[in-house]
C-alpha positions as CSV (number, residue, x, y, z in Angstrom):
1,X,39.9,3.5,7.6
2,X,36.9,5.9,7.8
3,X,33.5,4.9,6.4
4,X,32.0,6.6,3.6
5,X,28.5,8.7,5.5
6,X,25.1,8.1,4.3
7,X,24.7,11.4,2.7
8,X,27.7,10.8,0.3
9,X,25.9,7.5,-0.6
10,X,22.6,9.1,-0.6
11,X,24.0,12.1,-3.1
12,X,25.9,9.5,-5.6
13,X,22.5,7.5,-6.1
14,X,20.6,11.0,-6.3
15,X,23.1,12.1,-9.0
16,X,22.6,8.6,-10.9
17,X,18.9,8.9,-10.9
18,X,19.5,12.4,-12.4
19,X,21.7,11.2,-15.3
20,X,19.6,7.9,-15.6
21,X,16.1,10.2,-16.2
22,X,17.3,13.5,-17.1
23,X,13.8,15.0,-17.5
24,X,13.4,14.7,-13.7
25,X,15.7,17.6,-13.4
26,X,13.8,20.0,-15.5
27,X,10.6,18.8,-13.7
28,X,12.5,19.7,-10.5
29,X,13.3,22.9,-11.3
30,X,9.8,23.6,-13.0
31,X,8.5,22.6,-9.6
32,X,10.7,24.9,-7.4
33,X,9.7,27.9,-10.0
34,X,7.2,30.7,-8.9
35,X,4.2,30.5,-10.6
36,X,4.1,26.8,-11.5
37,X,1.3,26.0,-9.0
38,X,-1.0,23.8,-10.0
39,X,-0.6,22.8,-13.7
40,X,2.8,21.3,-13.0
41,X,1.0,19.5,-9.9
42,X,-1.3,17.9,-12.1
43,X,1.3,17.1,-14.9
44,X,3.6,15.4,-12.4
45,X,0.3,13.1,-11.0
46,X,-0.9,12.3,-14.4
47,X,2.7,10.7,-15.5
48,X,3.0,9.6,-12.3
49,X,-0.3,7.3,-12.4
50,X,0.5,6.9,-15.8
51,X,4.2,5.5,-15.3
52,X,2.8,2.1,-13.4
53,X,0.5,-0.6,-14.7
54,X,-3.1,-0.2,-13.8
55,X,-4.2,-1.9,-11.0
56,X,-0.8,-3.0,-8.9
57,X,0.0,-4.6,-5.5
58,X,3.0,-4.3,-3.7
59,X,4.9,-7.2,-4.2
60,X,5.0,-8.4,-0.5
61,X,2.3,-6.8,1.4
62,X,1.9,-9.0,4.4
63,X,5.6,-8.6,4.9
64,X,7.4,-6.0,7.1
65,X,11.3,-5.5,6.9
66,X,11.7,-6.5,11.2
67,X,10.9,-10.3,10.1
68,X,13.4,-10.3,7.0
69,X,16.3,-12.3,8.5
70,X,18.3,-12.3,5.0
71,X,17.9,-11.4,1.7
72,X,19.4,-12.7,-1.9
73,X,19.5,-10.6,-4.9
74,X,21.8,-12.0,-8.4
75,X,21.4,-10.3,-11.8
76,X,23.8,-11.6,-14.4
77,X,27.4,-11.3,-12.9
78,X,26.6,-9.6,-9.6
79,X,25.4,-11.2,-6.6
80,X,24.6,-9.5,-3.0
81,X,23.8,-12.0,-0.3
82,X,22.4,-9.7,2.9
83,X,22.1,-10.8,6.8
84,X,20.8,-9.5,9.3
85,X,21.0,-10.0,12.7
86,X,19.0,-7.6,14.9
87,X,20.5,-4.0,13.8
88,X,23.6,-5.7,12.2
89,X,23.5,-5.9,8.3
90,X,25.8,-7.6,6.1
91,X,26.5,-7.5,2.7
92,X,28.9,-10.8,0.9
93,X,30.4,-11.0,4.4
94,X,31.2,-7.2,5.2
95,X,29.6,-4.7,6.9
96,X,26.0,-2.7,5.5
97,X,24.5,0.0,5.5
98,X,21.6,-0.6,7.8
99,X,19.2,2.8,6.4
100,X,20.4,1.6,3.1
101,X,19.3,-1.7,3.4
102,X,16.1,-0.5,4.8
103,X,15.4,1.3,2.0
104,X,15.9,-1.5,-0.3
105,X,14.2,-3.7,1.9
106,X,10.8,-1.1,1.5
107,X,11.4,-0.9,-2.4
108,X,11.3,-4.3,-2.6
109,X,8.3,-5.4,-0.5
110,X,6.5,-1.9,-1.9
111,X,7.5,-3.1,-5.5
112,X,4.0,-2.4,-7.6
113,X,3.1,-5.5,-9.9
114,X,0.2,-5.7,-11.8
115,X,-1.1,-9.4,-12.3
116,X,-0.9,-11.1,-16.1
117,X,-1.4,-14.0,-17.8
118,X,0.7,-16.8,-17.4
119,X,3.9,-17.5,-19.2
120,X,7.0,-20.0,-19.7
121,X,10.6,-18.2,-19.3
122,X,13.7,-20.2,-20.2
123,X,15.4,-21.6,-17.8
124,X,18.2,-19.0,-16.7
125,X,16.7,-16.0,-18.6
126,X,15.8,-14.2,-15.6
127,X,17.3,-10.9,-15.4
128,X,17.0,-10.6,-11.7
129,X,16.3,-13.2,-9.3
130,X,15.3,-12.1,-5.2
131,X,15.0,-14.6,-2.8
132,X,13.5,-13.0,0.7
133,X,13.4,-15.2,3.9
134,X,10.9,-14.0,6.8
135,X,10.0,-16.0,9.6
136,X,12.1,-19.2,8.5
137,X,10.2,-19.1,4.8
138,X,12.2,-18.5,1.4
139,X,10.1,-16.3,-0.8
140,X,11.6,-16.2,-4.1
141,X,11.1,-13.6,-7.3
142,X,11.9,-13.9,-10.7
143,X,12.3,-11.0,-12.9
144,X,12.2,-11.5,-16.9
145,X,12.3,-9.3,-19.8
146,X,8.9,-7.7,-20.6
147,X,6.9,-7.1,-23.9
148,X,8.5,-4.4,-24.5
149,X,12.2,-2.8,-23.5
150,X,10.0,-0.5,-20.7
151,X,8.5,-3.4,-18.8
152,X,9.6,-6.9,-16.8
153,X,7.5,-9.8,-15.9
154,X,7.4,-10.8,-12.9
155,X,7.5,-14.9,-11.3
156,X,6.8,-15.4,-8.0
157,X,4.9,-17.4,-5.5
158,X,5.4,-21.8,-5.7
159,X,5.9,-24.0,-8.7
160,X,2.4,-25.5,-7.7
161,X,1.0,-22.3,-7.1
162,X,2.7,-19.4,-9.6
163,X,2.2,-16.1,-9.5
164,X,2.4,-13.8,-12.7
165,X,3.0,-10.2,-12.9
166,X,4.4,-7.2,-14.6
167,X,6.2,-4.0,-12.9
168,X,8.6,-1.1,-15.3
169,X,12.0,-2.5,-16.1
170,X,13.6,0.7,-14.6
171,X,12.7,-0.8,-11.1
172,X,15.3,-3.6,-11.6
173,X,18.1,-1.1,-12.0
174,X,17.2,0.9,-8.7
175,X,16.8,-2.3,-7.1
176,X,21.1,-2.9,-8.2
177,X,21.7,0.7,-7.5
178,X,20.4,0.2,-3.7
179,X,22.3,-2.8,-3.2
180,X,25.2,-1.4,-4.0
181,X,24.5,1.5,-1.9
182,X,24.5,-0.6,1.3
183,X,28.4,-1.4,0.5
184,X,30.4,0.9,3.2
185,X,34.0,1.4,1.6
186,X,36.9,3.5,2.9
187,X,38.5,6.2,0.8
188,X,40.7,3.2,-0.7
189,X,37.9,1.3,-1.6
190,X,38.4,-1.5,1.3
191,X,35.4,-3.1,3.3
192,X,35.2,-3.8,7.1
193,X,34.5,-7.4,7.7
194,X,31.1,-8.5,9.4
195,X,31.9,-9.9,12.9
């Protein structure tokens, strides 16, 4: 029962990104071809800056990955329960890849969110719910469908002091892909229980 190496998981995630965003393949080839020079870099910079809403801030600017002790990620029929005990990380009671988990935390903590007007979501309509436990405090964030297929609305804060925002919808799918990438499986698809 050998775990799947991290490099294999990373290669699979990179392949998934290329399949989900086919334009990135041609951009990568253009950037690597001789003579691409400044014009390609300027085009890539313009695309990257137009990819996010204006005036974004990180979702959790004051939290560090080391302060996180638990993370719950729920979307439709998928649920990931992460527990952190020093260097050891588990997902749904099974051993998890610590490096991939740190990548997941980085994506969550630095997820760019732009402020938006208050909204009233329907009960139970969240596309994704995160509960991040750090320093003994639970931080809950819910993501809802946005005004277009390209955006997702974000509800954070507390019921007394809600915080409303918007981010790119593709980031939700990316978070779920990385959650899957934390699972360590052998050739038969079996996982190793956490100690």
